[in-house]
MOPAC internal coordinates of N, CA, C and O (Angstrom, degrees):
PM7 1SCF
backbone

  N    0.0000 0     0.00 0     0.00 0    0    0    0
  C    1.4276 1     0.00 0     0.00 0    1    0    0
  C    1.5650 1   109.19 1     0.00 0    2    1    0
  O    1.2310 1   118.95 1   -40.92 1    3    2    1
  N    1.2424 1   119.62 1   139.08 1    3    2    1
  C    1.4734 1   128.81 1  -176.05 1    5    3    2
  C    1.4838 1   106.69 1   -95.18 1    6    5    3
  O    1.2310 1   121.09 1   -59.31 1    7    6    5
  N    1.3517 1   115.52 1   120.69 1    7    6    5
  C    1.5123 1   119.48 1   176.19 1    9    7    6
  C    1.5479 1   106.10 1  -126.69 1   10    9    7
  O    1.2310 1   123.96 1   -66.85 1   11   10    9
  N    1.3706 1   110.00 1   113.15 1   11   10    9
  C    1.4772 1   120.09 1   166.38 1   13   11   10
  C    1.4132 1   110.71 1  -104.45 1   14   13   11
  O    1.2310 1   120.11 1   -82.67 1   15   14   13
  N    1.3462 1   117.39 1    97.33 1   15   14   13
  C    1.4740 1   119.17 1  -174.96 1   17   15   14
  C    1.4729 1   110.31 1  -103.56 1   18   17   15
  O    1.2310 1   121.73 1   -61.31 1   19   18   17
  N    1.3464 1   114.29 1   118.69 1   19   18   17
  C    1.4419 1   122.70 1  -176.03 1   21   19   18
  C    1.5683 1   107.76 1  -119.32 1   22   21   19
  O    1.2310 1   120.35 1   -59.93 1   23   22   21
  N    1.3490 1   116.94 1   120.07 1   23   22   21
  C    1.4456 1   119.93 1  -179.68 1   25   23   22
  C    1.5151 1   104.09 1   -99.97 1   26   25   23
  O    1.2310 1   121.09 1   -41.60 1   27   26   25
  N    1.3413 1   115.52 1   138.40 1   27   26   25
  C    1.4099 1   120.41 1  -174.52 1   29   27   26
  C    1.5734 1   115.37 1  -112.96 1   30   29   27
  O    1.2310 1   122.41 1   123.58 1   31   30   29
  N    1.3648 1   113.00 1   -56.42 1   31   30   29
  C    1.4375 1   116.46 1  -176.34 1   33   31   30
  C    1.5481 1   112.41 1  -121.70 1   34   33   31
  O    1.2310 1   121.93 1   -15.38 1   35   34   33
  N    1.3458 1   113.91 1   164.62 1   35   34   33
  C    1.4793 1   114.77 1   169.33 1   37   35   34
  C    1.5335 1   114.28 1    82.88 1   38   37   35
  O    1.2310 1   123.48 1     1.41 1   39   38   37
  N    1.2692 1   110.93 1  -178.59 1   39   38   37
  C    1.4940 1   115.08 1   175.84 1   41   39   38
  C    1.4717 1   118.24 1   -64.76 1   42   41   39
  O    1.2310 1   118.85 1   -67.80 1   43   42   41
  N    1.3100 1   119.80 1   112.20 1   43   42   41
  C    1.4253 1   120.04 1  -172.80 1   45   43   42
  C    1.5333 1   114.47 1   -60.79 1   46   45   43
  O    1.2310 1   121.10 1   151.99 1   47   46   45
  N    1.2974 1   115.50 1   -28.01 1   47   46   45
  C    1.5249 1   119.54 1  -179.51 1   49   47   46
  C    1.5816 1   108.00 1   -69.96 1   50   49   47
  O    1.2310 1   121.45 1   140.05 1   51   50   49
  N    1.3460 1   114.82 1   -39.95 1   51   50   49
  C    1.4696 1   119.51 1   177.23 1   53   51   50
  C    1.4995 1   111.80 1   -67.72 1   54   53   51
  O    1.2310 1   119.99 1   140.31 1   55   54   53
  N    1.3727 1   117.63 1   -39.69 1   55   54   53
  C    1.5194 1   124.37 1   175.86 1   57   55   54
  C    1.5441 1   109.88 1   -67.32 1   58   57   55
  O    1.2310 1   118.95 1   138.39 1   59   58   57
  N    1.3163 1   119.61 1   -41.61 1   59   58   57
  C    1.4288 1   121.38 1   177.11 1   61   59   58
  C    1.5186 1   109.98 1   -57.43 1   62   61   59
  O    1.2310 1   118.86 1   138.63 1   63   62   61
  N    1.2717 1   119.77 1   -41.37 1   63   62   61
  C    1.4203 1   123.71 1  -176.98 1   65   63   62
  C    1.5553 1   110.26 1   -72.33 1   66   65   63
  O    1.2310 1   121.37 1   145.45 1   67   66   65
  N    1.3791 1   114.98 1   -34.55 1   67   66   65
  C    1.5020 1   118.22 1   174.13 1   69   67   66
  C    1.4832 1   110.98 1   -66.51 1   70   69   67
  O    1.2310 1   121.65 1   135.12 1   71   70   69
  N    1.3350 1   114.46 1   -44.88 1   71   70   69
  C    1.5005 1   121.40 1   179.73 1   73   71   70
  C    1.4337 1   109.33 1   -59.07 1   74   73   71
  O    1.2310 1   117.93 1   134.11 1   75   74   73
  N    1.2408 1   121.55 1   -45.89 1   75   74   73
  C    1.4767 1   124.31 1   178.39 1   77   75   74
  C    1.5248 1   110.08 1   -63.30 1   78   77   75
  O    1.2310 1   119.57 1   135.24 1   79   78   77
  N    1.3173 1   118.42 1   -44.76 1   79   78   77
  C    1.5184 1   119.15 1   174.22 1   81   79   78
  C    1.4623 1   114.65 1   -57.72 1   82   81   79
  O    1.2310 1   120.27 1   133.19 1   83   82   81
  N    1.3807 1   117.10 1   -46.81 1   83   82   81
  C    1.4059 1   121.27 1  -179.76 1   85   83   82
  C    1.5861 1   111.23 1   -58.85 1   86   85   83
  O    1.2310 1   121.51 1   130.39 1   87   86   85
  N    1.3572 1   114.71 1   -49.61 1   87   86   85
  C    1.4361 1   122.13 1  -179.86 1   89   87   86
  C    1.5738 1   112.35 1   -57.76 1   90   89   87
  O    1.2310 1   123.47 1   137.05 1   91   90   89
  N    1.3040 1   110.95 1   -42.95 1   91   90   89
  C    1.5572 1   114.51 1   178.95 1   93   91   90
  C    1.4274 1   110.49 1   -66.08 1   94   93   91
  O    1.2310 1   119.28 1   137.24 1   95   94   93
  N    1.4008 1   118.98 1   -42.76 1   95   94   93
  C    1.4563 1   120.21 1  -175.28 1   97   95   94
  C    1.5637 1   111.33 1   -67.81 1   98   97   95
  O    1.2310 1   121.03 1   142.03 1   99   98   97
  N    1.3139 1   115.64 1   -37.97 1   99   98   97
  C    1.4739 1   118.98 1   179.07 1  101   99   98
  C    1.4347 1   111.40 1   -69.89 1  102  101   99
  O    1.2310 1   119.77 1   148.61 1  103  102  101
  N    1.3463 1   118.05 1   -31.39 1  103  102  101
  C    1.5121 1   120.58 1   174.61 1  105  103  102
  C    1.4900 1   111.46 1   -61.08 1  106  105  103
  O    1.2310 1   119.99 1   141.64 1  107  106  105
  N    1.3756 1   117.62 1   -38.36 1  107  106  105
  C    1.3923 1   120.02 1  -175.76 1  109  107  106
  C    1.5352 1   108.84 1   -80.13 1  110  109  107
  O    1.2310 1   117.96 1   156.41 1  111  110  109
  N    1.2925 1   121.49 1   -23.59 1  111  110  109
  C    1.3841 1   125.15 1   175.72 1  113  111  110
  C    1.6197 1   114.46 1   -76.11 1  114  113  111
  O    1.2310 1   122.35 1   158.52 1  115  114  113
  N    1.1990 1   113.10 1   -21.48 1  115  114  113
  C    1.5206 1   123.69 1  -178.40 1  117  115  114
  C    1.5027 1   109.61 1   -54.23 1  118  117  115
  O    1.2310 1   121.49 1   141.14 1  119  118  117
  N    1.4038 1   114.75 1   -38.86 1  119  118  117
  C    1.4334 1   117.96 1  -174.64 1  121  119  118
  C    1.5904 1   109.32 1   -63.30 1  122  121  119
  O    1.2310 1   120.31 1   142.80 1  123  122  121
  N    1.3088 1   117.01 1   -37.20 1  123  122  121
  C    1.4495 1   120.43 1   175.88 1  125  123  122
  C    1.5186 1   111.44 1   -54.23 1  126  125  123
  O    1.2310 1   121.37 1   129.77 1  127  126  125
  N    1.3198 1   114.99 1   -50.23 1  127  126  125
  C    1.4977 1   122.90 1  -173.33 1  129  127  126
  C    1.5959 1   103.49 1   -70.22 1  130  129  127
  O    1.2310 1   119.09 1   137.12 1  131  130  129
  N    1.3132 1   119.35 1   -42.88 1  131  130  129
  C    1.4234 1   121.35 1  -178.86 1  133  131  130
  C    1.5678 1   114.29 1   -61.17 1  134  133  131
  O    1.2310 1   119.86 1   149.21 1  135  134  133
  N    1.3415 1   117.88 1   -30.79 1  135  134  133
  C    1.4029 1   126.94 1   179.17 1  137  135  134
  C    1.5640 1   108.76 1   -64.28 1  138  137  135
  O    1.2310 1   120.04 1   154.58 1  139  138  137
  N    1.3790 1   117.53 1   -25.42 1  139  138  137
  C    1.4035 1   123.80 1  -178.24 1  141  139  138
  C    1.6104 1   110.30 1  -101.41 1  142  141  139
  O    1.2310 1   120.96 1  -173.10 1  143  142  141
  N    1.3075 1   115.77 1     6.90 1  143  142  141
  C    1.4243 1   117.36 1   179.86 1  145  143  142
  C    1.5673 1   113.48 1    90.84 1  146  145  143
  O    1.2310 1   119.82 1  -172.92 1  147  146  145
  N    1.3616 1   117.94 1     7.08 1  147  146  145
  C    1.4289 1   121.60 1  -176.84 1  149  147  146
  C    1.5079 1   109.96 1  -112.74 1  150  149  147
  O    1.2310 1   120.77 1     7.12 1  151  150  149
  N    1.3229 1   116.13 1  -172.88 1  151  150  149
  C    1.4185 1   123.16 1   177.84 1  153  151  150
  C    1.5748 1   110.23 1  -167.52 1  154  153  151
  O    1.2310 1   120.10 1    -2.99 1  155  154  153
  N    1.2368 1   117.41 1   177.01 1  155  154  153
  C    1.4860 1   120.13 1   179.60 1  157  155  154
  C    1.4959 1   106.44 1  -140.51 1  158  157  155
  O    1.2310 1   119.80 1   -27.73 1  159  158  157
  N    1.3048 1   117.99 1   152.27 1  159  158  157
  C    1.3772 1   126.58 1   176.76 1  161  159  158
  C    1.5151 1   109.34 1  -130.92 1  162  161  159
  O    1.2310 1   118.16 1   -59.59 1  163  162  161
  N    1.3534 1   121.12 1   120.41 1  163  162  161
  C    1.4510 1   124.13 1   173.26 1  165  163  162
  C    1.4738 1   108.60 1   -72.47 1  166  165  163
  O    1.2310 1   118.00 1   -60.47 1  167  166  165
  N    1.3394 1   121.41 1   119.53 1  167  166  165
  C    1.3988 1   125.19 1  -179.36 1  169  167  166
  C    1.5455 1   106.88 1   -93.09 1  170  169  167
  O    1.2310 1   118.66 1   137.35 1  171  170  169
  N    1.3507 1   120.15 1   -42.65 1  171  170  169
  C    1.3882 1   121.92 1   177.74 1  173  171  170
  C    1.5538 1   111.10 1  -165.12 1  174  173  171
  O    1.2310 1   121.70 1   -29.79 1  175  174  173
  N    1.3187 1   114.35 1   150.21 1  175  174  173
  C    1.3945 1   121.12 1   169.77 1  177  175  174
  C    1.5291 1   109.76 1  -121.18 1  178  177  175
  O    1.2310 1   122.17 1   -63.36 1  179  178  177
  N    1.3340 1   113.44 1   116.64 1  179  178  177
  C    1.5061 1   120.33 1  -174.74 1  181  179  178
  C    1.4742 1   104.58 1  -120.77 1  182  181  179
  O    1.2310 1   121.21 1   -77.74 1  183  182  181
  N    1.3293 1   115.28 1   102.26 1  183  182  181
  C    1.5218 1   117.98 1  -174.81 1  185  183  182
  C    1.4437 1   110.79 1    59.75 1  186  185  183
  O    1.2310 1   119.03 1    62.62 1  187  186  185
  N    1.3236 1   119.46 1  -117.38 1  187  186  185
  C    1.4488 1   126.25 1  -176.10 1  189  187  186
  C    1.4928 1   109.96 1  -105.60 1  190  189  187
  O    1.2310 1   120.60 1  -166.82 1  191  190  189
  N    1.3471 1   116.46 1    13.18 1  191  190  189
  C    1.4837 1   120.65 1   178.13 1  193  191  190
  C    1.5690 1   109.90 1  -106.63 1  194  193  191
  O    1.2310 1   121.21 1   -56.20 1  195  194  193
  N    1.3153 1   115.29 1   123.80 1  195  194  193
  C    1.4370 1   118.20 1  -179.82 1  197  195  194
  C    1.5149 1   105.09 1  -109.46 1  198  197  195
  O    1.2310 1   122.43 1   -50.48 1  199  198  197
  N    1.3593 1   112.95 1   129.52 1  199  198  197
  C    1.4420 1   118.18 1   171.64 1  201  199  198
  C    1.4817 1   112.63 1  -106.71 1  202  201  199
  O    1.2310 1   118.91 1   -56.41 1  203  202  201
  N    1.3215 1   119.68 1   123.59 1  203  202  201
  C    1.3713 1   119.52 1  -179.04 1  205  203  202
  C    1.5410 1   115.55 1  -142.95 1  206  205  203
  O    1.2310 1   121.34 1   -23.56 1  207  206  205
  N    1.3037 1   115.04 1   156.44 1  207  206  205
  C    1.4280 1   122.07 1   179.87 1  209  207  206
  C    1.4979 1   110.15 1  -108.36 1  210  209  207
  O    1.2310 1   119.38 1   -38.13 1  211  210  209
  N    1.3284 1   118.78 1   141.87 1  211  210  209
  C    1.4330 1   123.92 1   178.35 1  213  211  210
  C    1.5678 1   102.92 1  -101.14 1  214  213  211
  O    1.2310 1   123.20 1   -45.83 1  215  214  213
  N    1.2286 1   111.46 1   134.17 1  215  214  213
  C    1.5783 1   119.33 1  -178.37 1  217  215  214
  C    1.4576 1   112.06 1  -117.23 1  218  217  215
  O    1.2310 1   122.74 1    -8.81 1  219  218  217
  N    1.3482 1   112.35 1   171.19 1  219  218  217
  C    1.5089 1   121.05 1   176.70 1  221  219  218
  C    1.4889 1   109.48 1    56.49 1  222  221  219
  O    1.2310 1   119.18 1    39.71 1  223  222  221
  N    1.3463 1   119.18 1  -140.29 1  223  222  221
  C    1.4511 1   123.46 1  -176.77 1  225  223  222
  C    1.5331 1   113.08 1   -57.68 1  226  225  223
  O    1.2310 1   119.52 1   151.11 1  227  226  225
  N    1.3396 1   118.53 1   -28.89 1  227  226  225
  C    1.4380 1   126.11 1  -177.51 1  229  227  226
  C    1.5447 1   108.71 1   -67.82 1  230  229  227
  O    1.2310 1   120.29 1   141.42 1  231  230  229
  N    1.3945 1   117.05 1   -38.58 1  231  230  229
  C    1.3884 1   123.18 1  -172.22 1  233  231  230
  C    1.4733 1   113.48 1   -57.30 1  234  233  231
  O    1.2310 1   119.46 1   141.53 1  235  234  233
  N    1.3676 1   118.63 1   -38.47 1  235  234  233
  C    1.4418 1   120.41 1   179.92 1  237  235  234
  C    1.4984 1   112.65 1  -108.88 1  238  237  235
  O    1.2310 1   118.75 1  -168.66 1  239  238  237
  N    1.2197 1   119.99 1    11.34 1  239  238  237
  C    1.4979 1   123.35 1  -175.47 1  241  239  238
  C    1.6044 1   109.80 1   -73.00 1  242  241  239
  O    1.2310 1   121.16 1   -46.94 1  243  242  241
  N    1.3698 1   115.39 1   133.06 1  243  242  241
  C    1.4447 1   117.30 1   178.65 1  245  243  242
  C    1.5707 1   112.06 1   -65.51 1  246  245  243
  O    1.2310 1   119.23 1   167.70 1  247  246  245
  N    1.2807 1   119.08 1   -12.30 1  247  246  245
  C    1.4861 1   122.94 1   179.18 1  249  247  246
  C    1.4788 1   111.50 1   -98.69 1  250  249  247
  O    1.2310 1   117.61 1  -164.73 1  251  250  249
  N    1.2858 1   122.16 1    15.27 1  251  250  249
  C    1.4360 1   124.75 1  -173.94 1  253  251  250
  C    1.5229 1   110.25 1   -68.58 1  254  253  251
  O    1.2310 1   117.71 1   146.11 1  255  254  253
  N    1.3081 1   121.96 1   -33.89 1  255  254  253
  C    1.5001 1   118.56 1   177.27 1  257  255  254
  C    1.5372 1   109.90 1   -70.69 1  258  257  255
  O    1.2310 1   120.58 1   145.74 1  259  258  257
  N    1.3468 1   116.51 1   -34.26 1  259  258  257
  C    1.4382 1   115.99 1   174.41 1  261  259  258
  C    1.4904 1   114.86 1   -66.17 1  262  261  259
  O    1.2310 1   122.70 1   141.86 1  263  262  261
  N    1.3491 1   112.44 1   -38.14 1  263  262  261
  C    1.5220 1   118.11 1   179.29 1  265  263  262
  C    1.5355 1   106.47 1   -60.53 1  266  265  263
  O    1.2310 1   119.03 1   137.88 1  267  266  265
  N    1.3270 1   119.46 1   -42.12 1  267  266  265
  C    1.4532 1   118.96 1  -175.47 1  269  267  266
  C    1.4857 1   110.64 1   -75.89 1  270  269  267
  O    1.2310 1   118.30 1   129.19 1  271  270  269
  N    1.3494 1   120.84 1   -50.81 1  271  270  269
  C    1.4732 1   122.65 1  -169.86 1  273  271  270
  C    1.4971 1   108.04 1   -82.89 1  274  273  271
  O    1.2310 1   116.53 1   136.69 1  275  274  273
  N    1.2629 1   124.20 1   -43.31 1  275  274  273
  C    1.4695 1   128.59 1  -173.34 1  277  275  274
  C    1.5092 1   109.52 1   -85.47 1  278  277  275
  O    1.2310 1   119.28 1   156.09 1  279  278  277
  N    1.2896 1   118.98 1   -23.91 1  279  278  277
  C    1.4431 1   120.69 1  -176.21 1  281  279  278
  C    1.5655 1   109.89 1  -110.16 1  282  281  279
  O    1.2310 1   118.60 1    99.09 1  283  282  281
  N    1.2592 1   120.28 1   -80.91 1  283  282  281
  C    1.4445 1   124.59 1  -173.13 1  285  283  282
  C    1.4788 1   116.20 1   -57.51 1  286  285  283
  O    1.2310 1   120.80 1   129.67 1  287  286  285
  N    1.3763 1   116.07 1   -50.33 1  287  286  285
  C    1.5034 1   123.57 1  -179.01 1  289  287  286
  C    1.4922 1   108.20 1   -64.28 1  290  289  287
  O    1.2310 1   120.56 1   136.44 1  291  290  289
  N    1.3866 1   116.53 1   -43.56 1  291  290  289
  C    1.4606 1   119.44 1  -177.28 1  293  291  290
  C    1.6309 1   111.29 1   -65.14 1  294  293  291
  O    1.2310 1   121.04 1   140.76 1  295  294  293
  N    1.2809 1   115.62 1   -39.24 1  295  294  293
  C    1.4676 1   119.72 1   172.49 1  297  295  294
  C    1.4622 1   112.39 1   -56.80 1  298  297  295
  O    1.2310 1   120.21 1   122.97 1  299  298  297
  N    1.3470 1   117.21 1   -57.03 1  299  298  297
  C    1.4156 1   122.95 1  -177.87 1  301  299  298
  C    1.5220 1   113.41 1   -55.24 1  302  301  299
  O    1.2310 1   121.99 1   135.40 1  303  302  301
  N    1.4175 1   113.79 1   -44.60 1  303  302  301
  C    1.4284 1   117.31 1   178.43 1  305  303  302
  C    1.5507 1   110.95 1   -64.89 1  306  305  303
  O    1.2310 1   119.95 1   134.65 1  307  306  305
  N    1.2476 1   117.69 1   -45.35 1  307  306  305
  C    1.4971 1   121.55 1  -177.99 1  309  307  306
  C    1.5189 1   110.67 1   -60.61 1  310  309  307
  O    1.2310 1   121.39 1   133.68 1  311  310  309
  N    1.3517 1   114.94 1   -46.32 1  311  310  309
  C    1.5265 1   119.57 1  -171.37 1  313  311  310
  C    1.5571 1   112.78 1   -89.83 1  314  313  311
  O    1.2310 1   119.80 1   149.75 1  315  314  313
  N    1.3281 1   117.99 1   -30.25 1  315  314  313
  C    1.5116 1   117.07 1  -171.37 1  317  315  314
  C    1.5511 1   114.81 1  -115.04 1  318  317  315
  O    1.2310 1   121.31 1   125.75 1  319  318  317
  N    1.3677 1   115.11 1   -54.25 1  319  318  317
  C    1.4266 1   120.78 1  -174.43 1  321  319  318
  C    1.4990 1   110.61 1  -161.56 1  322  321  319
  O    1.2310 1   119.29 1   -54.08 1  323  322  321
  N    1.3017 1   118.96 1   125.92 1  323  322  321
  C    1.4915 1   123.13 1  -177.78 1  325  323  322
  C    1.5222 1   114.07 1   -67.38 1  326  325  323
  O    1.2310 1   118.95 1   173.18 1  327  326  325
  N    1.3277 1   119.60 1    -6.82 1  327  326  325
  C    1.4297 1   120.19 1  -179.61 1  329  327  326
  C    1.5127 1   114.43 1  -104.05 1  330  329  327
  O    1.2310 1   119.53 1  -174.80 1  331  330  329
  N    1.3108 1   118.51 1     5.20 1  331  330  329
  C    1.4784 1   124.93 1   179.34 1  333  331  330
  C    1.5491 1   106.88 1   -68.83 1  334  333  331
  O    1.2310 1   120.82 1   -47.48 1  335  334  333
  N    1.3045 1   116.04 1   132.52 1  335  334  333
  C    1.4569 1   125.04 1   167.08 1  337  335  334
  C    1.4824 1   114.50 1  -119.06 1  338  337  335
  O    1.2310 1   120.92 1   -32.00 1  339  338  337
  N    1.2367 1   115.84 1   148.00 1  339  338  337
  C    1.5362 1   120.60 1   170.77 1  341  339  338
  C    1.4231 1   111.16 1  -116.82 1  342  341  339
  O    1.2310 1   120.72 1   -50.95 1  343  342  341
  N    1.3366 1   116.23 1   129.05 1  343  342  341
  C    1.4179 1   125.07 1   173.46 1  345  343  342
  C    1.4360 1   111.16 1  -110.56 1  346  345  343
  O    1.2310 1   119.55 1   -47.63 1  347  346  345
  N    1.3085 1   118.46 1   132.37 1  347  346  345
  C    1.4034 1   126.64 1  -178.61 1  349  347  346
  C    1.5686 1   108.52 1   -84.10 1  350  349  347
  O    1.2310 1   120.54 1   -53.31 1  351  350  349
  N    1.3331 1   116.58 1   126.69 1  351  350  349
  C    1.4195 1   123.03 1   177.56 1  353  351  350
  C    1.5358 1   108.25 1  -109.48 1  354  353  351
  O    1.2310 1   121.05 1   -48.05 1  355  354  353
  N    1.3224 1   115.60 1   131.95 1  355  354  353
  C    1.4790 1   119.05 1  -173.82 1  357  355  354
  C    1.5404 1   107.90 1   -90.57 1  358  357  355
  O    1.2310 1   120.10 1   180.00 1  359  358  357

């Protein structure tokens, strides 16, 4: 998995910790996507913005936006930080 992690603002130690937590949580959520023939790739984490690609069955799924916003982003916001956003990279 490719991780280009760019920290922009704020205390880099705090952001490093958030980046680590985001990465770890997304890694655990990958198994859910993999069970349906999909996967995710973290392209970059820039502050509280996560850029990721959906792969396999998830890449072309018409429910991909719902998976990202209603699933992955909601979980990260509820569990880690309410300001986290996920952007899909094609």
